[in-house]
C-alpha positions as CSV (number, residue, x, y, z in Angstrom):
1,X,-93.2,-16.1,-32.6
2,X,-92.3,-13.9,-29.8
3,X,-95.5,-12.4,-27.7
4,X,-95.9,-8.7,-27.4
5,X,-95.6,-7.7,-23.8
6,X,-98.9,-5.9,-21.5
7,X,-97.3,-2.7,-20.3
8,X,-94.3,-0.2,-21.7
9,X,-94.5,2.3,-22.8
10,X,-94.8,4.4,-26.3
11,X,-93.6,7.7,-27.4
12,X,-93.4,8.3,-23.5
13,X,-97.0,7.2,-23.2
14,X,-97.8,4.4,-20.5
15,X,-99.8,1.3,-22.0
16,X,-101.2,-1.3,-19.9
17,X,-103.0,-4.1,-21.1
18,X,-103.1,-6.4,-18.3
19,X,-106.8,-7.9,-17.5
20,X,-107.7,-5.4,-14.7
21,X,-109.2,-5.9,-11.4
22,X,-111.3,-4.5,-8.9
23,X,-107.4,-3.5,-6.7
24,X,-105.8,-2.4,-9.1
25,X,-108.2,0.1,-10.5
26,X,-109.0,1.7,-6.8
27,X,-105.0,2.5,-6.3
28,X,-104.0,3.4,-9.5
29,X,-106.9,6.4,-9.0
30,X,-105.4,6.6,-4.8
31,X,-102.7,7.3,-5.0
32,X,-101.5,10.0,-2.3
33,X,-98.5,11.4,-2.3
34,X,-98.4,11.1,-6.1
35,X,-98.4,13.8,-8.7
36,X,-101.9,14.6,-9.9
37,X,-101.7,12.6,-12.8
38,X,-100.6,8.7,-13.1
39,X,-100.5,5.6,-15.5
40,X,-103.9,4.0,-16.3
41,X,-104.9,1.2,-14.5
42,X,-106.1,0.1,-18.6
43,X,-105.5,1.4,-21.2
44,X,-103.0,4.1,-22.9
45,X,-102.4,7.1,-21.6
46,X,-102.8,8.7,-17.9
47,X,-105.7,9.3,-15.2
48,X,-106.5,11.5,-12.7
49,X,-105.3,11.5,-9.2
50,X,-107.8,11.3,-7.0
51,X,-105.7,11.8,-3.6
52,X,-104.4,14.9,-4.9
53,X,-106.1,18.3,-3.9
54,X,-105.1,19.5,-7.6
55,X,-107.3,16.8,-9.2
56,X,-110.3,18.2,-7.5
57,X,-110.3,21.5,-8.7
58,X,-110.0,20.3,-12.0
59,X,-112.7,17.9,-12.0
60,X,-114.7,21.1,-10.3
61,X,-113.3,23.6,-13.4
62,X,-114.2,21.0,-15.9
63,X,-117.8,20.5,-14.5
64,X,-118.9,24.0,-14.1
65,X,-117.8,24.5,-17.9
66,X,-120.3,21.9,-18.8
67,X,-123.2,23.0,-16.3
68,X,-122.4,26.6,-18.1
69,X,-122.2,25.5,-21.5
70,X,-125.7,23.8,-20.5
71,X,-127.6,26.4,-19.5
72,X,-126.2,28.4,-22.0
73,X,-127.8,26.2,-24.9
74,X,-130.7,25.9,-23.3
75,X,-131.3,29.5,-23.0
76,X,-130.6,30.3,-26.4
77,X,-133.1,30.1,-29.2
78,X,-133.0,27.5,-32.1
79,X,-131.1,29.4,-35.0
80,X,-133.5,29.9,-38.1
81,X,-133.1,28.3,-41.5
82,X,-133.1,31.5,-43.2
83,X,-131.6,32.7,-46.2
84,X,-128.7,35.4,-44.8
85,X,-127.9,37.7,-47.7
86,X,-124.0,38.2,-48.3
87,X,-122.5,41.5,-49.9
88,X,-118.9,41.7,-50.9
89,X,-117.8,44.7,-52.4
């Protein structure tokens, strides 16, 4: 019986199921000179490269969207559960 590979690509998406180490986790998230998305150190897909300035802009935008959504939820009163009549002609 052949052993399945721990790393590779499937339909162009990288995967890596090798046992992670702290140094490999840090090195994967900090790669100066590389693009914004880099291969994950463990799992399937891509992660943000925190050495790239575009990743920080993306994190700022995501944080702003989460903040405004939570602020909007707090200011919106609870919806009442009264019946609503809908007339269709």
